[in-house]
N, C-alpha and C positions, 0 to 999 in steps of 0.2 A: 225628250222625243218620245212620242207615243209608240206603243208596240203595234206590230202588224196583227190584225185580227185573224183568229183561226176559228171561223164560224162553225165548221163541221165538228171540231173537237169540243167546242163549248156546248153545242147542241147535244152531242152524244153524252157529255158529262151531265147535263141537266136531265136527260132521259134516264141515265143510269141511276141518278139520285132519286128520281121519281119512281122508277121501278123498284128500287130497294124499299122505299117508303110504302109503296103499295103492297109489297110482299110481307112486310112487317105487319101492316094493318090486317092483311088476310090471315096471317098466322094467329094474331090475337083474336080475330073473329072466330076462327076455326076452334081455337082452344076454349073460348067462351061457349060455343055451341056444344062441344063435347062435354063440358062441365054441366051444362043445363040438361043434356040428355042423361047423364049419370044420375043427377039429382031426381029427375023424373022417374028413373028406373029404380030408385031407392038404394043405389049403391053408395058406399061411403066415398068421400073425397080422398084420393091417393096421397095428398100432401100431408 
């Protein structure tokens, strides 16, 4: 017997996953930009 669909929950779950992925991508992009700015300024890499 198929389950009763819960469209709102499924949509919210998809949106939450999408938002987490976008936040991760933005953090990586921000980190790359900061690293490039440090290299342009001639500062050593903190790693």
